[in-house]
C-alpha positions, -999 to +999 in steps of 0.1 A: -595-437-910-577-441-943-545-436-923-553-464-899-559-489-928-526-478-944-506-484-909-521-519-907-512-528-942-476-517-935-471-540-905-463-576-913-484-602-897-469-621-867-461-654-883-438-666-855-443-703-849-438-711-811-435-749-818-406-743-842-387-722-816-392-746-789-379-776-811-349-754-820-341-747-784-345-783-775-321-794-803-294-768-791-298-781-754-295-818-767-264-808-787-246-792-758-253-823-736-241-846-762-209-824-767-204-825-728-208-862-726-184-870-755-158-847-738-162-864-705-159-899-721-127-889-742-112-874-710-116-905-691-104-927-720-072-906-727-062-900-691-038-921-671-053-948-649-051-941-612-017-948-598+000-947-632+025-921-643+009-892-663+015-893-701+043-873-714+064-868-744+093-889-758+118-869-738+100-872-703+127-894-689+155-870-701+140-840-683+165-827-658+155-824-622+153-788-611+160-780-576+139-752-560+158-720-548+169-721-512+151-697-492+169-677-464+156-682-429+168-646-419+175-623-449+175-592-425+210-602-413+223-604-449+205-571-457+221-554-427+256-566-437+250-555-473+241-519-462+269-517-437+294-526-466+277-499-488+279-474-460+317-481-454+323-476-490+305-444-492+325-430-464+359-443-470+391-434-491+405-460-514+425-462-547+405-476-576+433-473-601+463-456-588+482-454-623+453-435-638+447-414-607+411-427-599+403-429-563+371-433-541+366-405-517+338-399-490+306-383-504+309-355-480+344-347-492+333-349-529+302-325-521+327-301-506+350-302-535+323-297-561+308-268-540+342-252-540+346-255-577+312-237-585+281-247-603+299-259-635+321-283-618+353-269-630+380-254-607+378-217-603+416-216-612+408-229-647+421-265-637+399-294-646 
């Protein structure tokens, strides 16, 4: 029994005032409504009237007109031509720089030459 009295004395009494909590909640709700009302009124006050040009900075008239990009109606044709050109380059012979001895050769021929040279890519005769 002494333990029970000791436990009761350790707990603090419930002194919560419900009326104060309700008044505090009402004050917060009224504050939120007033803030929303003031925001709405300022928005209407500072916005441009209907039919008027929207507000802008001092350089609004100097802003250049930017044209949107022109979209292709059939990009498949351009894509096909692009890949055909690349395929032609992969399989053709052409001098890139004749004076330096740089040429474009077909991929199949380049792979055959590299396979003949071995894994390290050098000629088996010792020539580069």
